[in-house]
mmCIF file of the N, C-alpha and C atoms, coordinates in Angstrom:
data_MODEL
# 
_entry.id   MODEL 
# 
loop_
_atom_site.group_PDB 
_atom_site.id 
_atom_site.type_symbol 
_atom_site.label_atom_id 
_atom_site.label_alt_id 
_atom_site.label_comp_id 
_atom_site.label_asym_id 
_atom_site.label_entity_id 
_atom_site.label_seq_id 
_atom_site.pdbx_PDB_ins_code 
_atom_site.Cartn_x 
_atom_site.Cartn_y 
_atom_site.Cartn_z 
_atom_site.occupancy 
_atom_site.B_iso_or_equiv 
_atom_site.pdbx_formal_charge 
_atom_site.auth_seq_id 
_atom_site.auth_comp_id 
_atom_site.auth_asym_id 
_atom_site.auth_atom_id 
_atom_site.pdbx_PDB_model_num 
ATOM 1   N N  . MET A 1 1  ? 158.413 252.759 176.342 1.00 0.00 ? 1  MET A N  1 
ATOM 2   C CA . MET A 1 1  ? 158.899 251.829 177.407 1.00 0.00 ? 1  MET A CA 1 
ATOM 3   C C  . MET A 1 1  ? 157.691 250.906 177.598 1.00 0.00 ? 1  MET A C  1 
ATOM 4   N N  . ALA A 1 2  ? 158.102 249.624 177.953 1.00 0.00 ? 2  ALA A N  1 
ATOM 5   C CA . ALA A 1 2  ? 157.054 248.663 178.148 1.00 0.00 ? 2  ALA A CA 1 
ATOM 6   C C  . ALA A 1 2  ? 156.162 248.814 179.384 1.00 0.00 ? 2  ALA A C  1 
ATOM 7   N N  . ASN A 1 3  ? 154.930 248.565 179.244 1.00 0.00 ? 3  ASN A N  1 
ATOM 8   C CA . ASN A 1 3  ? 153.903 248.867 180.355 1.00 0.00 ? 3  ASN A CA 1 
ATOM 9   C C  . ASN A 1 3  ? 153.450 247.578 180.981 1.00 0.00 ? 3  ASN A C  1 
ATOM 10  N N  . HIS A 1 4  ? 153.408 246.457 180.271 1.00 0.00 ? 4  HIS A N  1 
ATOM 11  C CA . HIS A 1 4  ? 152.904 245.261 180.741 1.00 0.00 ? 4  HIS A CA 1 
ATOM 12  C C  . HIS A 1 4  ? 154.025 244.504 181.468 1.00 0.00 ? 4  HIS A C  1 
ATOM 13  N N  . LYS A 1 5  ? 153.755 243.721 182.468 1.00 0.00 ? 5  LYS A N  1 
ATOM 14  C CA . LYS A 1 5  ? 154.724 242.827 183.267 1.00 0.00 ? 5  LYS A CA 1 
ATOM 15  C C  . LYS A 1 5  ? 155.327 241.867 182.204 1.00 0.00 ? 5  LYS A C  1 
ATOM 16  N N  . ALA A 1 6  ? 154.594 241.274 181.407 1.00 0.00 ? 6  ALA A N  1 
ATOM 17  C CA . ALA A 1 6  ? 155.222 240.304 180.528 1.00 0.00 ? 6  ALA A CA 1 
ATOM 18  C C  . ALA A 1 6  ? 156.139 240.905 179.489 1.00 0.00 ? 6  ALA A C  1 
ATOM 19  N N  . THR A 1 7  ? 155.783 242.207 179.051 1.00 0.00 ? 7  THR A N  1 
ATOM 20  C CA . THR A 1 7  ? 156.597 242.911 178.136 1.00 0.00 ? 7  THR A CA 1 
ATOM 21  C C  . THR A 1 7  ? 157.924 243.373 178.697 1.00 0.00 ? 7  THR A C  1 
ATOM 22  N N  . LYS A 1 8  ? 157.770 243.700 179.986 1.00 0.00 ? 8  LYS A N  1 
ATOM 23  C CA . LYS A 1 8  ? 159.065 244.217 180.759 1.00 0.00 ? 8  LYS A CA 1 
ATOM 24  C C  . LYS A 1 8  ? 160.018 242.911 180.819 1.00 0.00 ? 8  LYS A C  1 
ATOM 25  N N  . LYS A 1 9  ? 159.336 241.786 181.116 1.00 0.00 ? 9  LYS A N  1 
ATOM 26  C CA . LYS A 1 9  ? 160.161 240.580 181.218 1.00 0.00 ? 9  LYS A CA 1 
ATOM 27  C C  . LYS A 1 9  ? 160.800 240.221 179.928 1.00 0.00 ? 9  LYS A C  1 
ATOM 28  N N  . ASP A 1 10 ? 160.086 240.420 178.779 1.00 0.00 ? 10 ASP A N  1 
ATOM 29  C CA . ASP A 1 10 ? 160.656 240.011 177.491 1.00 0.00 ? 10 ASP A CA 1 
ATOM 30  C C  . ASP A 1 10 ? 161.776 241.073 177.164 1.00 0.00 ? 10 ASP A C  1 
ATOM 31  N N  . VAL A 1 11 ? 161.702 242.246 177.622 1.00 0.00 ? 11 VAL A N  1 
ATOM 32  C CA . VAL A 1 11 ? 162.838 243.178 177.301 1.00 0.00 ? 11 VAL A CA 1 
ATOM 33  C C  . VAL A 1 11 ? 164.057 242.770 178.022 1.00 0.00 ? 11 VAL A C  1 
ATOM 34  N N  . ARG A 1 12 ? 163.871 242.249 179.332 1.00 0.00 ? 12 ARG A N  1 
ATOM 35  C CA . ARG A 1 12 ? 165.029 241.787 180.025 1.00 0.00 ? 12 ARG A CA 1 
ATOM 36  C C  . ARG A 1 12 ? 165.570 240.616 179.476 1.00 0.00 ? 12 ARG A C  1 
ATOM 37  N N  . GLN A 1 13 ? 164.710 239.566 179.005 1.00 0.00 ? 13 GLN A N  1 
ATOM 38  C CA . GLN A 1 13 ? 165.185 238.328 178.352 1.00 0.00 ? 13 GLN A CA 1 
ATOM 39  C C  . GLN A 1 13 ? 166.010 238.709 177.071 1.00 0.00 ? 13 GLN A C  1 
ATOM 40  N N  . SER A 1 14 ? 165.373 239.607 176.203 1.00 0.00 ? 14 SER A N  1 
ATOM 41  C CA . SER A 1 14 ? 166.051 239.927 175.072 1.00 0.00 ? 14 SER A CA 1 
ATOM 42  C C  . SER A 1 14 ? 167.365 240.506 175.061 1.00 0.00 ? 14 SER A C  1 
ATOM 43  N N  . ALA A 1 15 ? 167.584 241.374 176.128 1.00 0.00 ? 15 ALA A N  1 
ATOM 44  C CA . ALA A 1 15 ? 168.768 242.063 176.466 1.00 0.00 ? 15 ALA A CA 1 
ATOM 45  C C  . ALA A 1 15 ? 169.865 241.062 176.826 1.00 0.00 ? 15 ALA A C  1 
ATOM 46  N N  . LYS A 1 16 ? 169.334 240.031 177.738 1.00 0.00 ? 16 LYS A N  1 
ATOM 47  C CA . LYS A 1 16 ? 170.366 239.059 178.155 1.00 0.00 ? 16 LYS A CA 1 
ATOM 48  C C  . LYS A 1 16 ? 170.677 238.196 176.968 1.00 0.00 ? 16 LYS A C  1 
ATOM 49  N N  . ARG A 1 17 ? 169.776 237.834 175.960 1.00 0.00 ? 17 ARG A N  1 
ATOM 50  C CA . ARG A 1 17 ? 170.152 237.014 174.888 1.00 0.00 ? 17 ARG A CA 1 
ATOM 51  C C  . ARG A 1 17 ? 171.083 237.637 173.957 1.00 0.00 ? 17 ARG A C  1 
ATOM 52  N N  . ARG A 1 18 ? 170.782 239.050 173.756 1.00 0.00 ? 18 ARG A N  1 
ATOM 53  C CA . ARG A 1 18 ? 171.606 239.884 172.924 1.00 0.00 ? 18 ARG A CA 1 
ATOM 54  C C  . ARG A 1 18 ? 173.133 239.879 173.348 1.00 0.00 ? 18 ARG A C  1 
ATOM 55  N N  . GLU A 1 19 ? 173.274 240.086 174.594 1.00 0.00 ? 19 GLU A N  1 
ATOM 56  C CA . GLU A 1 19 ? 174.568 240.079 175.238 1.00 0.00 ? 19 GLU A CA 1 
ATOM 57  C C  . GLU A 1 19 ? 175.328 238.770 175.056 1.00 0.00 ? 19 GLU A C  1 
ATOM 58  N N  . ARG A 1 20 ? 174.531 237.662 175.239 1.00 0.00 ? 20 ARG A N  1 
ATOM 59  C CA . ARG A 1 20 ? 175.147 236.316 175.218 1.00 0.00 ? 20 ARG A CA 1 
ATOM 60  C C  . ARG A 1 20 ? 175.568 236.064 173.723 1.00 0.00 ? 20 ARG A C  1 
ATOM 61  N N  . ASN A 1 21 ? 174.674 236.384 172.791 1.00 0.00 ? 21 ASN A N  1 
ATOM 62  C CA . ASN A 1 21 ? 174.904 236.169 171.384 1.00 0.00 ? 21 ASN A CA 1 
ATOM 63  C C  . ASN A 1 21 ? 176.108 237.020 170.940 1.00 0.00 ? 21 ASN A C  1 
ATOM 64  N N  . ARG A 1 22 ? 176.292 238.234 171.497 1.00 0.00 ? 22 ARG A N  1 
ATOM 65  C CA . ARG A 1 22 ? 177.387 239.077 170.984 1.00 0.00 ? 22 ARG A CA 1 
ATOM 66  C C  . ARG A 1 22 ? 178.679 238.456 171.603 1.00 0.00 ? 22 ARG A C  1 
ATOM 67  N N  . TYR A 1 23 ? 178.670 237.984 172.833 1.00 0.00 ? 23 TYR A N  1 
ATOM 68  C CA . TYR A 1 23 ? 179.859 237.296 173.307 1.00 0.00 ? 23 TYR A CA 1 
ATOM 69  C C  . TYR A 1 23 ? 180.201 236.081 172.520 1.00 0.00 ? 23 TYR A C  1 
ATOM 70  N N  . TYR A 1 24 ? 179.331 235.224 172.230 1.00 0.00 ? 24 TYR A N  1 
ATOM 71  C CA . TYR A 1 24 ? 179.578 234.004 171.402 1.00 0.00 ? 24 TYR A CA 1 
ATOM 72  C C  . TYR A 1 24 ? 180.097 234.406 170.149 1.00 0.00 ? 24 TYR A C  1 
ATOM 73  N N  . GLY A 1 25 ? 179.511 235.293 169.412 1.00 0.00 ? 25 GLY A N  1 
ATOM 74  C CA . GLY A 1 25 ? 179.825 235.723 168.158 1.00 0.00 ? 25 GLY A CA 1 
ATOM 75  C C  . GLY A 1 25 ? 181.317 236.355 168.077 1.00 0.00 ? 25 GLY A C  1 
ATOM 76  N N  . LYS A 1 26 ? 181.651 237.167 168.983 1.00 0.00 ? 26 LYS A N  1 
ATOM 77  C CA . LYS A 1 26 ? 182.862 237.784 169.115 1.00 0.00 ? 26 LYS A CA 1 
ATOM 78  C C  . LYS A 1 26 ? 183.967 236.781 169.471 1.00 0.00 ? 26 LYS A C  1 
ATOM 79  N N  . THR A 1 27 ? 183.699 235.786 170.289 1.00 0.00 ? 27 THR A N  1 
ATOM 80  C CA . THR A 1 27 ? 184.638 234.668 170.719 1.00 0.00 ? 27 THR A CA 1 
ATOM 81  C C  . THR A 1 27 ? 184.919 233.930 169.479 1.00 0.00 ? 27 THR A C  1 
ATOM 82  N N  . THR A 1 28 ? 183.937 233.629 168.728 1.00 0.00 ? 28 THR A N  1 
ATOM 83  C CA . THR A 1 28 ? 184.158 232.855 167.565 1.00 0.00 ? 28 THR A CA 1 
ATOM 84  C C  . THR A 1 28 ? 184.858 233.474 166.458 1.00 0.00 ? 28 THR A C  1 
ATOM 85  N N  . ARG A 1 29 ? 184.516 234.799 166.203 1.00 0.00 ? 29 ARG A N  1 
ATOM 86  C CA . ARG A 1 29 ? 185.300 235.618 165.280 1.00 0.00 ? 29 ARG A CA 1 
ATOM 87  C C  . ARG A 1 29 ? 186.748 235.659 165.605 1.00 0.00 ? 29 ARG A C  1 
ATOM 88  N N  . ASN A 1 30 ? 187.067 235.738 166.897 1.00 0.00 ? 30 ASN A N  1 
ATOM 89  C CA . ASN A 1 30 ? 188.457 235.842 167.415 1.00 0.00 ? 30 ASN A CA 1 
ATOM 90  C C  . ASN A 1 30 ? 189.158 234.554 167.102 1.00 0.00 ? 30 ASN A C  1 
ATOM 91  N N  . ALA A 1 31 ? 188.416 233.418 167.459 1.00 0.00 ? 31 ALA A N  1 
ATOM 92  C CA . ALA A 1 31 ? 189.042 232.065 167.076 1.00 0.00 ? 31 ALA A CA 1 
ATOM 93  C C  . ALA A 1 31 ? 189.315 231.799 165.710 1.00 0.00 ? 31 ALA A C  1 
ATOM 94  N N  . ILE A 1 32 ? 188.458 232.304 164.768 1.00 0.00 ? 32 ILE A N  1 
ATOM 95  C CA . ILE A 1 32 ? 188.611 232.191 163.410 1.00 0.00 ? 32 ILE A CA 1 
ATOM 96  C C  . ILE A 1 32 ? 189.880 233.008 163.018 1.00 0.00 ? 32 ILE A C  1 
ATOM 97  N N  . ARG A 1 33 ? 189.894 234.245 163.456 1.00 0.00 ? 33 ARG A N  1 
ATOM 98  C CA . ARG A 1 33 ? 191.121 235.077 163.217 1.00 0.00 ? 33 ARG A CA 1 
ATOM 99  C C  . ARG A 1 33 ? 192.417 234.332 163.531 1.00 0.00 ? 33 ARG A C  1 
ATOM 100 N N  . ASP A 1 34 ? 192.379 233.803 164.812 1.00 0.00 ? 34 ASP A N  1 
ATOM 101 C CA . ASP A 1 34 ? 193.616 233.173 165.310 1.00 0.00 ? 34 ASP A CA 1 
ATOM 102 C C  . ASP A 1 34 ? 193.960 231.950 164.452 1.00 0.00 ? 34 ASP A C  1 
ATOM 103 N N  . LEU A 1 35 ? 192.989 231.204 163.983 1.00 0.00 ? 35 LEU A N  1 
ATOM 104 C CA . LEU A 1 35 ? 193.134 230.080 163.112 1.00 0.00 ? 35 LEU A CA 1 
ATOM 105 C C  . LEU A 1 35 ? 193.777 230.376 161.739 1.00 0.00 ? 35 LEU A C  1 
ATOM 106 N N  . LYS A 1 36 ? 193.235 231.502 161.221 1.00 0.00 ? 36 LYS A N  1 
ATOM 107 C CA . LYS A 1 36 ? 193.734 231.994 159.961 1.00 0.00 ? 36 LYS A CA 1 
ATOM 108 C C  . LYS A 1 36 ? 195.198 232.443 160.091 1.00 0.00 ? 36 LYS A C  1 
ATOM 109 N N  . GLU A 1 37 ? 195.565 232.856 161.171 1.00 0.00 ? 37 GLU A N  1 
ATOM 110 C CA . GLU A 1 37 ? 196.995 233.553 161.333 1.00 0.00 ? 37 GLU A CA 1 
ATOM 111 C C  . GLU A 1 37 ? 197.994 232.287 161.481 1.00 0.00 ? 37 GLU A C  1 
ATOM 112 N N  . LEU A 1 38 ? 197.530 231.124 161.826 1.00 0.00 ? 38 LEU A N  1 
ATOM 113 C CA . LEU A 1 38 ? 198.416 229.969 161.916 1.00 0.00 ? 38 LEU A CA 1 
ATOM 114 C C  . LEU A 1 38 ? 199.113 229.552 160.536 1.00 0.00 ? 38 LEU A C  1 
ATOM 115 N N  . THR A 1 39 ? 200.315 229.358 160.530 1.00 0.00 ? 39 THR A N  1 
ATOM 116 C CA . THR A 1 39 ? 200.868 228.984 159.272 1.00 0.00 ? 39 THR A CA 1 
ATOM 117 C C  . THR A 1 39 ? 201.284 227.476 159.231 1.00 0.00 ? 39 THR A C  1 
ATOM 118 N N  . ASP A 1 40 ? 201.441 226.861 160.359 1.00 0.00 ? 40 ASP A N  1 
ATOM 119 C CA . ASP A 1 40 ? 201.782 225.519 160.542 1.00 0.00 ? 40 ASP A CA 1 
ATOM 120 C C  . ASP A 1 40 ? 200.519 224.634 160.341 1.00 0.00 ? 40 ASP A C  1 
ATOM 121 N N  . LYS A 1 41 ? 200.566 223.614 159.401 1.00 0.00 ? 41 LYS A N  1 
ATOM 122 C CA . LYS A 1 41 ? 199.351 222.904 159.026 1.00 0.00 ? 41 LYS A CA 1 
ATOM 123 C C  . LYS A 1 41 ? 198.934 222.038 160.193 1.00 0.00 ? 41 LYS A C  1 
ATOM 124 N N  . THR A 1 42 ? 199.918 221.428 160.912 1.00 0.00 ? 42 THR A N  1 
ATOM 125 C CA . THR A 1 42 ? 199.459 220.542 162.005 1.00 0.00 ? 42 THR A CA 1 
ATOM 126 C C  . THR A 1 42 ? 198.844 221.273 163.139 1.00 0.00 ? 42 THR A C  1 
ATOM 127 N N  . ALA A 1 43 ? 199.299 222.523 163.523 1.00 0.00 ? 43 ALA A N  1 
ATOM 128 C CA . ALA A 1 43 ? 198.760 223.256 164.518 1.00 0.00 ? 43 ALA A CA 1 
ATOM 129 C C  . ALA A 1 43 ? 197.360 223.668 164.153 1.00 0.00 ? 43 ALA A C  1 
ATOM 130 N N  . ALA A 1 44 ? 197.191 224.105 162.850 1.00 0.00 ? 44 ALA A N  1 
ATOM 131 C CA . ALA A 1 44 ? 195.923 224.534 162.328 1.00 0.00 ? 44 ALA A CA 1 
ATOM 132 C C  . ALA A 1 44 ? 194.948 223.363 162.350 1.00 0.00 ? 44 ALA A C  1 
ATOM 133 N N  . GLY A 1 45 ? 195.420 222.243 161.956 1.00 0.00 ? 45 GLY A N  1 
ATOM 134 C CA . GLY A 1 45 ? 194.576 221.021 162.016 1.00 0.00 ? 45 GLY A CA 1 
ATOM 135 C C  . GLY A 1 45 ? 194.112 220.525 163.287 1.00 0.00 ? 45 GLY A C  1 
ATOM 136 N N  . GLU A 1 46 ? 194.880 220.878 164.373 1.00 0.00 ? 46 GLU A N  1 
ATOM 137 C CA . GLU A 1 46 ? 194.500 220.485 165.694 1.00 0.00 ? 46 GLU A CA 1 
ATOM 138 C C  . GLU A 1 46 ? 193.436 221.587 166.192 1.00 0.00 ? 46 GLU A C  1 
ATOM 139 N N  . LYS A 1 47 ? 193.528 222.786 165.877 1.00 0.00 ? 47 LYS A N  1 
ATOM 140 C CA . LYS A 1 47 ? 192.727 223.797 166.299 1.00 0.00 ? 47 LYS A CA 1 
ATOM 141 C C  . LYS A 1 47 ? 191.379 223.843 165.499 1.00 0.00 ? 47 LYS A C  1 
ATOM 142 N N  . ALA A 1 48 ? 191.314 223.389 164.364 1.00 0.00 ? 48 ALA A N  1 
ATOM 143 C CA . ALA A 1 48 ? 190.262 223.514 163.476 1.00 0.00 ? 48 ALA A CA 1 
ATOM 144 C C  . ALA A 1 48 ? 188.880 222.805 164.134 1.00 0.00 ? 48 ALA A C  1 
ATOM 145 N N  . PRO A 1 49 ? 189.011 221.679 164.596 1.00 0.00 ? 49 PRO A N  1 
ATOM 146 C CA . PRO A 1 49 ? 187.845 221.083 165.045 1.00 0.00 ? 49 PRO A CA 1 
ATOM 147 C C  . PRO A 1 49 ? 187.011 221.935 166.123 1.00 0.00 ? 49 PRO A C  1 
ATOM 148 N N  . SER A 1 50 ? 187.814 222.515 167.004 1.00 0.00 ? 50 SER A N  1 
ATOM 149 C CA . SER A 1 50 ? 187.175 223.323 168.067 1.00 0.00 ? 50 SER A CA 1 
ATOM 150 C C  . SER A 1 50 ? 186.450 224.618 167.458 1.00 0.00 ? 50 SER A C  1 
ATOM 151 N N  . VAL A 1 51 ? 187.165 225.173 166.483 1.00 0.00 ? 51 VAL A N  1 
ATOM 152 C CA . VAL A 1 51 ? 186.624 226.423 165.817 1.00 0.00 ? 51 VAL A CA 1 
ATOM 153 C C  . VAL A 1 51 ? 185.343 226.052 165.001 1.00 0.00 ? 51 VAL A C  1 
ATOM 154 N N  . ILE A 1 52 ? 185.455 224.955 164.306 1.00 0.00 ? 52 ILE A N  1 
ATOM 155 C CA . ILE A 1 52 ? 184.278 224.489 163.508 1.00 0.00 ? 52 ILE A CA 1 
ATOM 156 C C  . ILE A 1 52 ? 183.135 224.176 164.465 1.00 0.00 ? 52 ILE A C  1 
ATOM 157 N N  . ALA A 1 53 ? 183.382 223.614 165.668 1.00 0.00 ? 53 ALA A N  1 
ATOM 158 C CA . ALA A 1 53 ? 182.330 223.344 166.632 1.00 0.00 ? 53 ALA A CA 1 
ATOM 159 C C  . ALA A 1 53 ? 181.676 224.679 167.015 1.00 0.00 ? 53 ALA A C  1 
ATOM 160 N N  . MET A 1 54 ? 182.519 225.650 167.277 1.00 0.00 ? 54 MET A N  1 
ATOM 161 C CA . MET A 1 54 ? 181.946 226.873 167.741 1.00 0.00 ? 54 MET A CA 1 
ATOM 162 C C  . MET A 1 54 ? 181.079 227.544 166.533 1.00 0.00 ? 54 MET A C  1 
ATOM 163 N N  . ILE A 1 55 ? 181.428 227.425 165.292 1.00 0.00 ? 55 ILE A N  1 
ATOM 164 C CA . ILE A 1 55 ? 180.695 227.910 164.215 1.00 0.00 ? 55 ILE A CA 1 
ATOM 165 C C  . ILE A 1 55 ? 179.373 227.199 164.181 1.00 0.00 ? 55 ILE A C  1 
ATOM 166 N N  . ASP A 1 56 ? 179.430 225.801 164.356 1.00 0.00 ? 56 ASP A N  1 
ATOM 167 C CA . ASP A 1 56 ? 178.118 225.064 164.366 1.00 0.00 ? 56 ASP A CA 1 
ATOM 168 C C  . ASP A 1 56 ? 177.148 225.479 165.435 1.00 0.00 ? 56 ASP A C  1 
ATOM 169 N N  . LYS A 1 57 ? 177.822 225.743 166.541 1.00 0.00 ? 57 LYS A N  1 
ATOM 170 C CA . LYS A 1 57 ? 176.871 226.129 167.672 1.00 0.00 ? 57 LYS A CA 1 
ATOM 171 C C  . LYS A 1 57 ? 176.242 227.438 167.540 1.00 0.00 ? 57 LYS A C  1 
ATOM 172 N N  . LEU A 1 58 ? 176.902 228.394 166.826 1.00 0.00 ? 58 LEU A N  1 
ATOM 173 C CA . LEU A 1 58 ? 176.341 229.685 166.478 1.00 0.00 ? 58 LEU A CA 1 
ATOM 174 C C  . LEU A 1 58 ? 175.142 229.481 165.462 1.00 0.00 ? 58 LEU A C  1 
ATOM 175 N N  . ALA A 1 59 ? 175.416 228.607 164.607 1.00 0.00 ? 59 ALA A N  1 
ATOM 176 C CA . ALA A 1 59 ? 174.294 228.284 163.652 1.00 0.00 ? 59 ALA A CA 1 
ATOM 177 C C  . ALA A 1 59 ? 173.098 227.674 164.205 1.00 0.00 ? 59 ALA A C  1 
ATOM 178 N N  . LYS A 1 60 ? 173.388 226.794 165.087 1.00 0.00 ? 60 LYS A N  1 
ATOM 179 C CA . LYS A 1 60 ? 172.360 226.070 165.970 1.00 0.00 ? 60 LYS A CA 1 
ATOM 180 C C  . LYS A 1 60 ? 171.599 227.017 166.788 1.00 0.00 ? 60 LYS A C  1 
ATOM 181 N N  . ARG A 1 61 ? 172.308 227.996 167.432 1.00 0.00 ? 61 ARG A N  1 
ATOM 182 C CA . ARG A 1 61 ? 171.595 228.842 168.229 1.00 0.00 ? 61 ARG A CA 1 
ATOM 183 C C  . ARG A 1 61 ? 170.851 229.998 167.498 1.00 0.00 ? 61 ARG A C  1 
ATOM 184 N N  . GLY A 1 62 ? 171.042 230.076 166.188 1.00 0.00 ? 62 GLY A N  1 
ATOM 185 C CA . GLY A 1 62 ? 170.460 231.134 165.397 1.00 0.00 ? 62 GLY A CA 1 
ATOM 186 C C  . GLY A 1 62 ? 171.176 232.421 165.373 1.00 0.00 ? 62 GLY A C  1 
ATOM 187 N N  . VAL A 1 63 ? 172.497 232.520 165.879 1.00 0.00 ? 63 VAL A N  1 
ATOM 188 C CA . VAL A 1 63 ? 173.094 233.689 165.831 1.00 0.00 ? 63 VAL A CA 1 
ATOM 189 C C  . VAL A 1 63 ? 173.730 234.122 164.514 1.00 0.00 ? 63 VAL A C  1 
ATOM 190 N N  . ILE A 1 64 ? 174.056 233.071 163.726 1.00 0.00 ? 64 ILE A N  1 
ATOM 191 C CA . ILE A 1 64 ? 174.366 233.153 162.282 1.00 0.00 ? 64 ILE A CA 1 
ATOM 192 C C  . ILE A 1 64 ? 173.513 232.230 161.394 1.00 0.00 ? 64 ILE A C  1 
ATOM 193 N N  . HIS A 1 65 ? 173.456 232.482 160.234 1.00 0.00 ? 65 HIS A N  1 
ATOM 194 C CA . HIS A 1 65 ? 172.624 231.546 159.325 1.00 0.00 ? 65 HIS A CA 1 
ATOM 195 C C  . HIS A 1 65 ? 173.358 230.365 159.040 1.00 0.00 ? 65 HIS A C  1 
ATOM 196 N N  . LYS A 1 66 ? 172.714 229.197 158.867 1.00 0.00 ? 66 LYS A N  1 
ATOM 197 C CA . LYS A 1 66 ? 173.434 227.902 158.594 1.00 0.00 ? 66 LYS A CA 1 
ATOM 198 C C  . LYS A 1 66 ? 174.260 227.984 157.354 1.00 0.00 ? 66 LYS A C  1 
ATOM 199 N N  . ASN A 1 67 ? 173.812 228.691 156.239 1.00 0.00 ? 67 ASN A N  1 
ATOM 200 C CA . ASN A 1 67 ? 174.617 228.874 155.013 1.00 0.00 ? 67 ASN A CA 1 
ATOM 201 C C  . ASN A 1 67 ? 175.958 229.507 155.277 1.00 0.00 ? 67 ASN A C  1 
ATOM 202 N N  . LYS A 1 68 ? 175.944 230.585 156.157 1.00 0.00 ? 68 LYS A N  1 
ATOM 203 C CA . LYS A 1 68 ? 177.059 231.299 156.399 1.00 0.00 ? 68 LYS A CA 1 
ATOM 204 C C  . LYS A 1 68 ? 178.003 230.436 157.244 1.00 0.00 ? 68 LYS A C  1 
ATOM 205 N N  . ALA A 1 69 ? 177.512 229.708 158.079 1.00 0.00 ? 69 ALA A N  1 
ATOM 206 C CA . ALA A 1 69 ? 178.332 228.633 158.853 1.00 0.00 ? 69 ALA A CA 1 
ATOM 207 C C  . ALA A 1 69 ? 178.943 227.756 157.885 1.00 0.00 ? 69 ALA A C  1 
ATOM 208 N N  . SER A 1 70 ? 178.268 227.185 156.964 1.00 0.00 ? 70 SER A N  1 
ATOM 209 C CA . SER A 1 70 ? 178.873 226.306 155.993 1.00 0.00 ? 70 SER A CA 1 
ATOM 210 C C  . SER A 1 70 ? 179.951 227.032 155.212 1.00 0.00 ? 70 SER A C  1 
ATOM 211 N N  . ASN A 1 71 ? 179.705 228.259 154.768 1.00 0.00 ? 71 ASN A N  1 
ATOM 212 C CA . ASN A 1 71 ? 180.708 229.002 154.030 1.00 0.00 ? 71 ASN A CA 1 
ATOM 213 C C  . ASN A 1 71 ? 181.945 229.265 154.819 1.00 0.00 ? 71 ASN A C  1 
ATOM 214 N N  . LEU A 1 72 ? 181.837 229.628 156.040 1.00 0.00 ? 72 LEU A N  1 
ATOM 215 C CA . LEU A 1 72 ? 182.939 229.826 156.869 1.00 0.00 ? 72 LEU A CA 1 
ATOM 216 C C  . LEU A 1 72 ? 183.829 228.493 157.019 1.00 0.00 ? 72 LEU A C  1 
ATOM 217 N N  . LYS A 1 73 ? 183.094 227.455 157.277 1.00 0.00 ? 73 LYS A N  1 
ATOM 218 C CA . LYS A 1 73 ? 183.905 226.229 157.503 1.00 0.00 ? 73 LYS A CA 1 
ATOM 219 C C  . LYS A 1 73 ? 184.542 225.795 156.230 1.00 0.00 ? 73 LYS A C  1 
ATOM 220 N N  . SER A 1 74 ? 183.944 226.029 154.962 1.00 0.00 ? 74 SER A N  1 
ATOM 221 C CA . SER A 1 74 ? 184.504 225.610 153.771 1.00 0.00 ? 74 SER A CA 1 
ATOM 222 C C  . SER A 1 74 ? 185.745 226.492 153.570 1.00 0.00 ? 74 SER A C  1 
ATOM 223 N N  . LYS A 1 75 ? 185.799 227.811 153.825 1.00 0.00 ? 75 LYS A N  1 
ATOM 224 C CA . LYS A 1 75 ? 186.885 228.739 153.535 1.00 0.00 ? 75 LYS A CA 1 
ATOM 225 C C  . LYS A 1 75 ? 188.008 228.345 154.498 1.00 0.00 ? 75 LYS A C  1 
ATOM 226 N N  . LEU A 1 76 ? 187.683 227.945 155.764 1.00 0.00 ? 76 LEU A N  1 
ATOM 227 C CA . LEU A 1 76 ? 188.652 227.512 156.718 1.00 0.00 ? 76 LEU A CA 1 
ATOM 228 C C  . LEU A 1 76 ? 189.378 226.211 156.177 1.00 0.00 ? 76 LEU A C  1 
ATOM 229 N N  . ALA A 1 77 ? 188.569 225.355 155.863 1.00 0.00 ? 77 ALA A N  1 
ATOM 230 C CA . ALA A 1 77 ? 189.163 224.105 155.351 1.00 0.00 ? 77 ALA A CA 1 
ATOM 231 C C  . ALA A 1 77 ? 190.082 224.239 154.119 1.00 0.00 ? 77 ALA A C  1 
ATOM 232 N N  . LYS A 1 78 ? 189.551 225.186 153.064 1.00 0.00 ? 78 LYS A N  1 
ATOM 233 C CA . LYS A 1 78 ? 190.454 225.431 151.992 1.00 0.00 ? 78 LYS A CA 1 
ATOM 234 C C  . LYS A 1 78 ? 191.790 226.138 152.331 1.00 0.00 ? 78 LYS A C  1 
ATOM 235 N N  . ARG A 1 79 ? 191.645 226.910 153.431 1.00 0.00 ? 79 ARG A N  1 
ATOM 236 C CA . ARG A 1 79 ? 192.867 227.711 153.881 1.00 0.00 ? 79 ARG A CA 1 
ATOM 237 C C  . ARG A 1 79 ? 193.822 226.736 154.537 1.00 0.00 ? 79 ARG A C  1 
ATOM 238 N N  . ILE A 1 80 ? 193.245 225.864 155.320 1.00 0.00 ? 80 ILE A N  1 
ATOM 239 C CA . ILE A 1 80 ? 194.108 224.840 156.058 1.00 0.00 ? 80 ILE A CA 1 
ATOM 240 C C  . ILE A 1 80 ? 194.829 223.910 155.108 1.00 0.00 ? 80 ILE A C  1 
ATOM 241 N N  . ASN A 1 81 ? 194.053 223.418 154.092 1.00 0.00 ? 81 ASN A N  1 
ATOM 242 C CA . ASN A 1 81 ? 194.527 222.606 153.010 1.00 0.00 ? 81 ASN A CA 1 
ATOM 243 C C  . ASN A 1 81 ? 195.618 223.185 152.172 1.00 0.00 ? 81 ASN A C  1 
ATOM 244 N N  . ALA A 1 82 ? 195.481 224.464 151.941 1.00 0.00 ? 82 ALA A N  1 
ATOM 245 C CA . ALA A 1 82 ? 196.431 225.090 151.016 1.00 0.00 ? 82 ALA A CA 1 
ATOM 246 C C  . ALA A 1 82 ? 197.699 225.460 151.685 1.00 0.00 ? 82 ALA A C  1 
ATOM 247 N N  . ALA A 1 83 ? 197.654 225.387 153.049 1.00 0.00 ? 83 ALA A N  1 
ATOM 248 C CA . ALA A 1 83 ? 198.888 225.690 153.962 1.00 0.00 ? 83 ALA A CA 1 
ATOM 249 C C  . ALA A 1 83 ? 199.898 224.558 153.845 1.00 0.00 ? 83 ALA A C  1 
ATOM 250 N N  . ALA A 1 84 ? 199.392 223.355 153.232 1.00 0.00 ? 84 ALA A N  1 
ATOM 251 C CA . ALA A 1 84 ? 200.426 222.320 153.111 1.00 0.00 ? 84 ALA A CA 1 
ATOM 252 C C  . ALA A 1 84 ? 201.656 222.481 152.386 1.00 0.00 ? 84 ALA A C  1 
# 
């Protein structure tokens, strides 16, 4: 267990960040799953920008790697275009 005041604070901060990152990650995964389930191209095209923005925010915050974000966006775009 942490003994120093600053170390105790760091433990509190990292726990808070971990919970926040888990929430954002799970919310984005659910949004990706919902987007993949859509069969109508127009509906998927309308929802795609918001999901892509969520993915970009995860990469910006460091929750996921920027290359993983690019791969996710690419796969989603392929899937939406193939639904035509």
